[in-house]
C-alpha positions in Angstrom: -17.2 2.2 27.6 -13.8 0.6 28.2 -12.1 3.4 30.0 -12.3 2.9 33.8 -12.1 5.7 36.3 -9.0 5.9 38.5 -8.7 4.0 41.7 -10.2 5.6 44.8 -8.2 8.5 46.0 -6.2 8.7 42.8 -6.8 12.0 41.0 -7.4 11.8 37.3 -10.0 12.3 34.7 -13.1 10.2 34.8 -13.5 9.1 31.2 -16.0 7.0 29.3 -14.2 7.5 26.1 -15.5 11.0 25.2 -13.9 13.3 22.7 -12.4 12.3 19.4 -15.7 12.7 17.7 -15.4 12.2 13.9 -15.9 15.0 11.6 -18.4 14.8 8.8 -18.7 16.8 5.6 -21.9 18.9 5.1 -23.5 18.1 1.8 -25.0 21.6 1.4 -21.8 23.4 2.3 -18.8 22.0 0.4 -15.6 22.2 2.3 -17.2 22.5 5.7 -16.9 19.7 8.3 -18.5 19.5 11.7 -17.9 17.2 14.7 -20.4 14.3 15.0 -20.8 14.5 18.8 -23.3 11.6 18.7 -20.1 9.4 18.9 -19.6 10.4 22.6 -20.7 7.9 25.3 -24.1 9.5 25.9 -24.5 10.9 22.4 -24.0 14.5 23.4 -21.3 17.2 23.4 -22.1 17.6 27.1 -19.8 14.7 27.9 -16.8 17.0 27.1 -17.7 19.3 30.1 -19.1 16.7 32.4 -16.0 14.5 32.5 -13.8 17.2 34.1 -16.6 18.5 36.3 -17.3 15.1 37.8 -13.6 14.4 38.1 -13.1 17.7 40.0 -15.9 16.9 42.4 -14.6 13.3 43.0 -11.0 14.4 43.5 -12.1 16.9 46.2 -14.0 14.4 48.2 -17.6 15.2 47.2 -19.9 12.2 47.2 -22.7 13.7 45.2 -23.0 15.9 42.1 -26.2 17.7 41.0 -27.3 19.3 37.8 -30.5 20.9 36.6 -32.4 18.2 34.6 -32.0 19.8 31.2 -31.9 16.6 29.1 -28.5 15.9 27.8 -26.6 17.5 30.7 -28.5 15.4 33.2 -28.0 12.2 31.3 -24.3 12.9 30.9 -23.8 13.8 34.6 -25.6 10.6 35.7 -23.4 8.5 33.5 -20.1 10.1 34.6 -21.1 10.2 38.3 -21.9 6.5 38.1 -18.5 5.8 36.7 -16.7 8.0 39.2 -18.3 6.6 42.3 -18.6 2.9 41.2 -14.9 2.4 41.8 -15.0 4.4 45.0 -17.6 2.0 46.4 -15.3 -0.9 45.9 -16.6 -2.1 42.5 -15.2 -1.6 39.1 -18.0 -3.1 37.0 -20.1 0.1 36.5 -22.4 -0.5 39.5 -23.2 2.5 41.5 -25.4 2.2 44.6 -28.6 4.2 44.6 
């Protein structure tokens, strides 16, 4: 998780390094490759949608985001919200006040 969110008030994508998932060949279907989304920061494809959603909320001045607790979506949202608002609260070390 090297990518840091932008400085407070600076629009931009909150990123924890999502995307770029490697492709893997399927043994039982020669010639077919799929993305291995476990390589995303929270191990889920949900990171791809959460990054722009949390960025949108932060850039419009929202201080909170919510999501139905459906497993991977909730974990991804919590991780990206923590990254988005950690810098806003004056710290850049991943800390987000509870």
